[in-house]
N, C-alpha and C positions, 0 to 999 in steps of 0.2 A: 506434407504441408504442416506447419506449426505456427502458432501465433506467439509473438514475443513483443517486448518493448525495450526502448533505449531511453533512459532518463539523462538529460543533458542540462547543465547549468547555463542560464542565460545572463548576459551582461547588458541590461537595458540602460539607456540614458534616463535622467530624471524626467524628461518630457514623455518618454515611452512608458515609464513607470506609472504616470498619471493615467494613461490609457488602459494599462493592465489593471490598475485598481478600479477604474471605471467599469471595465468589463466584469470583474469579479463582483462588484457591487450590483450591477445590473442582473447578473445571474442569480445572486442571492435574493434580490427583490422579486424577480419573476417566480422563483421557486416558492417563496413565502406567499405570493399572490395565489399561485396554483394550489398550495396547501390549504389556504383559507377557503378558497372557492370549492375545493374538493369536499371539505368538511361541511360546508353550507349545503351543497347539492346532495350530499349523502344523507344529511339529516332530513331534508325535504323528501327524498326518495323513501327513506325509512318510515316517515310519518304517513306518506301515501300508502305504503304497503300495509300499515296497521289500521288505517281508518277508512279507506276507499275500497269498494269492491273491485275484483280483478278485472272485470270487463270495462271499468271506467278509468283505469290507471294509464297515465301517459308518460310518466317520468322513467328514466333509465338510470342505472348506476353510473357515477362519473368515471371518466377515463382521461388519460393524459392527452390523447389526440384531440378530443372534443374541447378540452380546456385550452389547448394551444390555438385552435380555430377561434374560440371565443375571445382570447386575449388579442389575437391579431386583428379582430374586428374593431376593438376599442383602443388599440395601441396608438394609432395616429392622433386620436382626439385627446385621450387622457394621459398617455405616457409617451410624448414625442421624443423625450430625451433618450429613450432606449434605442433610437436609430443612430446614435452617435457611435455605437460599437457594432461589430459584425453580427449578422443574424444568427450565426452559430451559437451565440451565447444564449439566446432565447430558446432555440431548439434543444440545446443541451440541457437547459434547466428543466424543461418538461420531460425529457427522456429520463433524467435523474429522478424526477418525481414519480414517474410511472414505475421505474425499477424499485424505488423505495417502498411503494405500496405492494408491488408484486412480492418482494422479499418478506413483507409483513404478513401477507395472506398465506404465503407458503411456510411460515413459521421460521424463517431464517434470520429475522431481524425484529427489532422492536418497532412500535408505531412511529411513523415519521414525525419529526419535530421541526419547529421553525429554525431557520439558520440565523444566528445572531452575529453581528459584526464584531470581530475581535475574538470570537469563540469558535466559529465554524472554520472548516478548512477552505481557504480561499483558492478557487480554481475556476476555469471555464474551458469549454470544449471547442475544438476546431475540426471541421470535416475535411477529408483528404483533398477535396477539390477547391478549398478556399485558402490554402496557404501553400507557399513554395519554400522548400528547404534546400539549401546549397551547402557549400563548403564553409563551415563556421558561421552561417547566417540563416535566418528564417524571415520570410516576408509575411507579416500578419495583415489580413485585410482590414482596411479602414484606419490603420494606424497613422499613415502619412497624412491623410485628409484631416484626422482629428487634431494632429499637432499644428497643421496650418491654420485650422479654425481657431485654435487656442491662441496662436500668434496674431490672428486677424490679418493674415497676409494672403491676398488672392493672387498676386502676381507670381509667375514662375511655378504655378502649382503642378503642372504636368512634368516639369523637369526635376522637381525636388521630391515628389511623392515617393518614388522608389527608394531613395536614400533614407528618408525619414521613416518609412514603413519597414525597414530592415533592422532586425535585432541581432546583435552579435551573440554567437554561441561559443562556449569554451572548448568544444571539440567537434569533430566530424561525426556523422552518422556511421556507426561501426559496421553496419550490414551493407555489403556492396555486392552487386551482381558480377559474376566472373568475367563476362565479356566486356564490362565497363570498368573493371578494376585497374588501377595503376599502382605499382608498388610504392609504398611510403618511402620518403627520403631518409627517415631515421629508422634504425633497426628497432628501437624501443616501441615504435608505433605499429610494427608488423603484427604483433600478437593481439593488438586491439582491433584489427580488421578481420571481419568474419565474411568469408566468401560464400555466396549463395548462388544456386542455379537460377532462381528467380526471386524477386522481392516485390511486394506491393504494400504501399503505405495505406493503412486503413483510416487512421485519425490521429489526433494529437490533443494533449491536455496541457495547458499552461497553469502552473500552480505556484503558490508562495508559501515558503516555509522559513520562519525566523527572519523575515525581511529579505530572503534570497528567492530569486525567481528561477523556476525549472520548467523545462519542456520535456514531456514524456511522449515519444512517438510510438504508436502501436503499428506493428507490421505483421504481415503474413509472408513467411519465407519458406523456401523449398531448398533444402541442402541435404547432401549425402550424410547418412548416419555413420558415425565412427564405428569401428569394430568393437563389439561388446566384450569387455574384459570378463575373465572367468571367475575370479575370487568371489566367494560368498562370505559375507561378514555380518555381524550384528553390532548395533550401535545402541548403547545405553546412555541416556542423558541424566544428569544429576546436578547437584549444587556444588559439591566439592570440586569435581571436574565437570566441565560443561558437557562433555561427551567422551565416552570410552569405547573404542573399537575392539572387537574380539581378536584382531591381529596384534594388539599392543599399542596402537596409536591412541593418543590422548589429546583432547582439547582442554587446556586449562581455562578455568572460569576467570575471565579478566575482571569481573566485578566493576564495570565502569561507573555505575551509579554510586557504589560504596566509596570508590576512590575520589569522586568529585562531589560527594555529598556535602562536605564542609564548605567548599566554594559556592555550591548551589544554594545552600542555606543562607550564606552571607548575601548573595545577590537577591534572594527573595525577601530577606529582612529589609534590605535597602529599598526594594520595591514597595513594601508595605508602608514605608514612611513618606513616600512621595504623595503629592497633593492630589486629592480627588474630592469633588464636591457633588453632592446629590441634591437635585432640586426637589423640595418636598411636595410641590404641586404636580409636576409632571412625572416625577420618579426617575428622571434621566440623570445619569452620572456623567459629569464632565471631568476628563483627565487632563492633567498638565502635560506640557511637552517633556519635562523631565521624567514623568511617569511613563510616557510612551518610549523614551530612550531606554529606560531601565527595563521595561517589558521586553524589548528586543534583546537585551543582554541575557535575560533569563531564558528566553526562547532559544537563543544560540547555544547556551550551555546545555540545555536539554537536547538540542540537535547534535552537539558534539558527543554527548554520551551515547545517543542512539547510533551515531555513525561508527563509533569505536566498536560497539557490539555487532553491528551489521557487517562491518569489514572483516572481523575475525570469523564470523560464521560463514560469510561468502567464500572466503579462502578455504576453509575446512571442508565445506560441502562440495566445492568444485573439485578438490583433490579426491574426495571419496567417489564422486560420480565418475571421474575419469579412470580410476584404478580398480573399482569394484563393480562387478556385473550385477550382483544381487545383494540387497541390503535388507536386514530385518530390524524393525524398530517397534517400540511399544507405544500404544495410544494412552496418553496420560490424562487424568482428570485435573487439568490445570486450574479450573475454576474452584474445584474443591481444595486444591493445595493453597490457592490464594486466600481461602477462608481461614487458614491457620494464622493467627496474629503474630506468632514468633517467626514464621518463615515467609510471610507474604512478600516482604520487600526483596528477599533473596530470590524467591521464585520469579518475581517480575524482572529482576536484574538479569537472571539467567536466560530469559526469553526462549524457553523450550519450544513453544509453539511455532515461533519464527524459524527455528532450526529445522523442525520437521517440514515446514512449508518449503523452505529452500531445497531440502533433499527431494521432496516430491517433484518439484519443477525440474531440477537439474538431472535427476536420474532418468526421468521420462525423456528429456532432451537428448541424453547420451545413449538411449536405447537399452537401458538396464531395467531391472525389476526392483520395486520397493514393496515389501510386505509389512503391513502394520498389524501387530497382534492386538487382541482385545486388552482392555485395561485390567481385566481379571486374570490375564496370563501370569503365572507365578515365576516371573523371570528372576526375581531376587531370592525367593524362598527355595527355589529348585536347585538341586545339585547338578552341575553340568557334567559330572563324571558318571554317577549312577542313576540320576533321575529322581531321587527321593526329595519330597517336598516337606519343608519344615512348617510347623504350625505358626510360628512367630519369627520375625526378623526385624527387631527394632532398629531405628536409625543409629543408635549409639554403637552398635556392633558393625565395625567397618571391615571385618574379616569374616569370611564364610568358613565355618567348620562343619564338615559333614560327619555325623556320628556313625553313618553306615559304612562308608568306604574310606573315611579318614582324610578326605580332600580338604586342604587348607589353601584359600585363595582370596584375593581382594573381592569384596562383594560386588563391586561394579563390573569388574572383569568377568566374574562368574555370570552376571546377568547378561552381559553382551554375548558371551558364548552361547547361552541358552537362546538368545534371540537369533543367533546365526543358525543354530540347529532348527529353530522354528522356520526360518527362511528356506532351509534345505528341504524340510518336510513339505512346505508349500510348493516348491518346485516339482517334487515327485508326485504329490497328490494335491492338486490345486483346491479340491473340494474339502480337504481335511480342515 
């Protein structure tokens, strides 16, 4: 059994978009309410711990479940408009709040912040028993009733609710059970269909990116593992070439940000000239409609850049996972590399951490092994022929010259061969 997800683009109507925006806004409000109440209760709990004897203390530390019960008790009286969307929105907001504080206390993330409209990621959660997904459509709870209430039409509510509450999807769910599978009519769609012995939908998340709406369906599937290939390779990531494999394959650095930087700068300059007025009394900024239109253009250019980078890395990592059984990689100090003023933009454009994450996921799904060496492993300074380690290897030296054995090789290829040898060592001696 393994957990995975399928992200599908949605094509909602303008009326459906209003409901989706309302759900995202409700989730943002509930999260901020819980964040403020958590801080208030924690300060009261901390004050009691410092001033009152232990035998007289009555307060307990705040938690997401207690806050959800507290909100539901006052919801109908103070916030009746939250009932216009599905209850999954409120439950998902408190789940996210609990996870945010858990990650903070575990040292995995910073202290939770308030979510601001236009700044935070717009999304909301759907539990698996509250939505229905079919061929190119999804039925979202409460959507049809919300549209009818907006139209102020009470007649024919039962007949039209199913149609209004169904949102069009750009593609089918690619995971299909073998006993329920039907062969696609087009050959090009066969490779998109993944047959599984069993499949269970866990949940779904609706999100908005650059004014486009997406549905991410989380599933638990059970499928036969493909035969594990035998080759052992090493992969060295860099800036000149995004990745170099020890068997000679290379992934050229597409540099999507550098290629689109001129156009992106022009769009951002146009955005800075659009009208925005800040109220000196309330401090609230009002943006013009042209500002909102230009903001979407800038966001879509950023999305295009990210999609180019993600597409290339997906194809490269999929090929590696299918053809190589064991892969060795190096754990890089990316945050330290980003601190370099001259290389920070190029490092961000290369997205080395994303490449490593893709490999971890796909190699595990294909039944292979991925060994990540320490960031202190001398993959670049070490000679892949005799094992001698140099004291220094500056970036300006693009060719590795070994003074001991006379090896002359591209420095990145030499590093990838060293990582392949590291992976072979880990296979023989896992504790090494």
